[in-house]
C-alpha positions in Angstrom: -144.0 -15.3 -44.2 -140.6 -16.9 -44.0 -138.6 -16.5 -40.8 -134.9 -15.6 -41.2 -134.0 -18.0 -38.4 -135.8 -20.9 -40.2 -134.3 -20.0 -43.6 -130.8 -19.8 -42.2 -131.1 -23.0 -40.1 -132.5 -25.0 -43.1 -129.8 -23.7 -45.4 -127.0 -24.7 -43.0 -128.5 -28.2 -42.3 -129.3 -29.0 -46.0 -125.7 -28.1 -47.0 -123.7 -29.6 -44.1 -125.8 -32.7 -43.5 -124.9 -33.8 -47.0 -121.3 -33.0 -46.4 -121.3 -35.0 -43.1 -123.0 -37.9 -44.9 -120.3 -37.9 -47.6 -117.6 -37.7 -44.9 -118.9 -41.0 -43.5 -118.6 -42.5 -46.9 -115.1 -41.3 -47.5 -113.9 -42.5 -44.1 -115.4 -45.9 -44.8 -113.6 -46.2 -48.1 -110.3 -45.4 -46.3 -110.7 -48.1 -43.6 -109.1 -51.5 -43.9 -111.4 -54.4 -44.5 -110.7 -55.7 -41.0 -111.8 -52.5 -39.4 -115.4 -53.8 -39.2 -116.4 -51.8 -36.1 -115.2 -48.5 -37.6 -116.9 -49.3 -40.9 -120.2 -50.1 -39.1 -120.0 -46.8 -37.2 -119.3 -44.9 -40.5 -122.3 -46.6 -42.1 -124.5 -45.6 -39.1 -123.4 -41.9 -39.4 -124.1 -42.1 -43.1 -127.7 -43.3 -42.4 -128.2 -40.6 -39.7 -127.2 -37.7 -41.9 -129.0 -39.0 -44.9 -132.1 -39.0 -42.8 -131.4 -35.5 -41.5 -130.8 -34.3 -45.0 -134.1 -35.8 -46.2 -136.0 -34.2 -43.2 -134.4 -30.8 -43.7 -135.8 -30.7 -47.3 -139.2 -31.7 -46.0 -139.5 -28.5 -43.9 -140.6 -25.2 -45.5 -139.5 -21.6 -44.9 -142.7 -20.9 -43.0 -142.3 -23.9 -40.6 -142.8 -23.0 -37.0 -139.5 -21.7 -35.6 -139.8 -23.8 -32.4 -140.0 -27.0 -34.6 -136.8 -25.9 -36.3 -135.1 -25.0 -33.0 -135.8 -28.6 -31.8 -134.5 -29.9 -35.1 -131.3 -27.8 -34.8 -130.7 -29.3 -31.3 -131.1 -32.8 -32.7 -128.8 -32.2 -35.6 -126.3 -30.5 -33.2 -126.1 -33.7 -31.2 -125.5 -35.7 -34.4 -122.8 -33.3 -35.5 -121.0 -33.4 -32.1 -121.1 -37.2 -32.2 -119.6 -37.5 -35.7 -117.0 -34.9 -34.6 -116.0 -37.2 -31.7 -115.9 -40.2 -34.0 -113.6 -38.4 -36.4 -111.3 -37.3 -33.6 -111.2 -40.9 -32.3 -110.2 -42.1 -35.8 -107.5 -39.4 -36.0 -106.1 -40.6 -32.7 -106.0 -44.2 -33.9 -104.1 -43.1 -37.1 -101.6 -40.9 -35.3 -100.9 -43.7 -32.8 -100.2 -46.1 -35.8 -103.1 -48.4 -34.8 -104.6 -48.4 -38.3 -101.5 -49.3 -40.5 -102.4 -49.6 -44.1 -105.5 -47.5 -44.0 -106.0 -44.8 -46.7 -107.3 -41.9 -44.6 -104.7 -39.1 -44.4 -104.4 -37.7 -40.8 -104.9 -34.2 -42.2 -108.1 -35.3 -44.0 -109.6 -36.7 -40.8 -108.6 -33.5 -39.0 -110.1 -31.5 -41.8 -113.5 -33.2 -41.8 -113.6 -33.0 -38.0 -113.1 -29.2 -38.2 -116.0 -29.0 -40.6 -118.2 -31.0 -38.1 -117.2 -28.6 -35.3 -118.0 -25.6 -37.6 -121.4 -27.1 -38.3 -122.3 -27.8 -34.7 -121.1 -24.4 -33.6 -123.3 -22.7 -36.2 -126.4 -24.6 -35.0 -125.6 -23.7 -31.4 -125.2 -20.0 -32.4 -128.5 -20.1 -34.3 -130.4 -21.6 -31.4 -128.9 -19.1 -28.9 -129.3 -16.1 -31.2 -125.7 -15.3 -30.9 -124.5 -14.9 -34.5 -121.4 -12.8 -35.0 -121.5 -9.2 -36.2 -120.6 -8.8 -39.9 -117.1 -7.6 -39.3 -116.2 -10.5 -37.1 -117.9 -13.0 -39.4 -116.0 -11.8 -42.4 -112.7 -12.5 -40.7 -113.6 -15.8 -39.0 -115.4 -17.3 -42.0 -112.3 -16.6 -44.1 -109.9 -18.0 -41.6 -111.9 -21.2 -41.5 -112.6 -21.6 -45.3 -109.2 -20.5 -46.5 -107.7 -23.4 -44.4 -110.3 -25.7 -45.9 -109.4 -24.6 -49.4 -105.7 -25.0 -48.8 -106.3 -28.5 -47.5 -108.3 -29.4 -50.6 -105.4 -28.4 -52.8 -103.1 -30.6 -50.8 -105.4 -33.6 -51.0 -105.8 -33.2 -54.8 -102.1 -33.0 -55.3 -101.5 -36.2 -53.3 -104.4 -38.2 -54.9 -103.7 -37.4 -58.5 -101.4 -39.9 -60.2 -97.8 -38.6 -60.0 -97.6 -38.8 -63.8 -100.2 -36.0 -64.0 -97.4 -33.5 -63.5 -99.1 -30.4 -64.7 -102.2 -30.9 -62.6 -100.2 -31.9 -59.6 -98.1 -28.7 -59.9 -101.3 -26.6 -60.3 -102.7 -28.1 -57.1 -99.4 -27.4 -55.3 -99.5 -23.8 -56.4 -103.1 -23.4 -55.1 -102.0 -25.0 -51.8 -99.2 -22.4 -51.5 -101.6 -19.5 -52.5 -104.2 -20.4 -50.0 -101.7 -21.0 -47.2 -100.5 -17.5 -47.8 -104.1 -16.1 -47.8 -104.9 -18.0 -44.6 -101.9 -16.5 -42.8 -102.9 -13.1 -44.0 -106.4 -13.7 -42.6 -104.9 -14.8 -39.3 -102.8 -11.6 -39.2 -105.9 -9.5 -39.8 -107.7 -11.4 -37.1 -104.9 -10.8 -34.5 -105.2 -7.0 -35.3 -108.9 -6.9 -34.3 -110.7 -4.6 -33.7 -108.4 -2.0 -35.2 -108.2 -4.0 -38.5 -112.0 -4.0 -39.0 -112.2 -1.0 -41.2 -114.4 -0.9 -44.3 -111.5 -0.5 -46.7 -109.4 -3.3 -45.2 -112.3 -5.7 -45.1 -113.4 -4.9 -48.6 -109.9 -5.5 -50.0 -109.6 -8.7 -47.9 -112.9 -10.0 -49.4 -112.1 -9.0 -53.0 -108.6 -10.6 -52.9 -110.0 -13.8 -51.6 -112.9 -13.9 -54.0 -110.5 -13.8 -57.0 -108.4 -16.7 -55.6 -111.5 -18.8 -54.7 -113.0 -18.3 -58.1 -109.8 -19.7 -59.7 -109.7 -22.7 -57.3 -113.4 -23.3 -57.9 -112.8 -23.4 -61.7 -109.8 -25.7 -61.2 -111.9 -28.1 -59.1 -114.7 -28.0 -61.6 -112.3 -28.9 -64.4 -110.8 -31.7 -62.3 -114.2 -33.0 -61.4 -115.3 -33.1 -65.0 -112.1 -34.8 -66.1 -112.4 -37.4 -63.4 -116.0 -38.2 -64.2 -115.0 -38.6 -67.8 -112.1 -40.8 -66.9 -109.7 -38.5 -68.8 -107.1 -38.1 -66.1 -105.2 -40.6 -63.9 -106.0 -40.4 -60.1 -107.4 -42.3 -57.1 -109.9 -39.5 -56.5 -113.5 -40.8 -56.1 -115.8 -38.8 -58.4 -118.0 -37.9 -55.4 -114.9 -36.5 -53.6 -114.2 -34.3 -56.6 -117.7 -33.0 -56.6 -117.6 -32.6 -52.8 -114.7 -30.3 -52.7 -116.1 -28.3 -55.7 -119.4 -27.7 -53.7 -117.4 -26.5 -50.7 -115.6 -24.0 -52.9 -119.0 -22.9 -54.3 -120.2 -22.4 -50.7 -117.3 -20.3 -49.8 -117.7 -18.2 -52.9 -121.4 -17.7 -52.1 -120.5 -16.5 -48.6 -117.8 -14.1 -50.0 -120.3 -12.7 -52.5 -122.8 -12.1 -49.7 -120.0 -10.3 -47.7 -119.2 -8.2 -50.7 -122.8 -7.1 -51.2 -123.1 -6.3 -47.5 -119.9 -4.2 -47.5 -121.2 -2.4 -50.7 -124.4 -1.4 -48.9 -126.6 -3.7 -50.9 -129.5 -5.4 -49.2 -128.9 -9.1 -48.8 -131.8 -11.4 -49.6 -133.2 -12.8 -46.4 -133.2 -16.3 -48.0 -129.4 -16.1 -48.1 -126.9 -16.6 -45.3 -127.3 -13.8 -42.7 -124.6 -12.8 -40.2 
């Protein structure tokens, strides 16, 4: 029999360890050639999370929960260490100590927020303190809407300026998701009074529509980049990376929608 704790833990680690591994790669690409110490650290984190990802796929849903609890603790430590590395890099950039590098400060802050999200989730799982559904709906949306808004900004800045139509589309998505994020923050500040079924249902439905549109835009951009049909400095892996994160958010929203509709959520899916 599969254990929901094991299923949920492995799902989180399999997804986010790959994300952390790719963050290490993107940071390394953005460092200057003389930043050898930072490059070496990024390579070390890449190897750490590559190994974690491999091990996560070696476990099964019927693995002893205590084994997974220990694994969660190990991955939690790795996630907190890469978070600290990312914040240190952000500090260096903001103090102008890495002139000429290609890592946007917002991008480094963005990926550090994802590392914090990952470590917090592992800590919650091990302590058995996952949020109630109503709180999770708001908090997950506040987090992911900001992530989606950031993605749109990165895409608009990394496309070649001559790709005017795509740049404008990315900017429109940036504005749309900034608006949705602030709506989510407003709903959050009105808690618990705002946590009625009709409000949460409308909130999830509205966001799902926008996320589907952004997901489709990212898929198109990813395919065009892979086929070398548009001009940009976006690495093909980065294009796929942001597409997968949109897919993840949409998966979570679909789960919320089914839960609010009274449908039973498969225990193999994300549970709140």
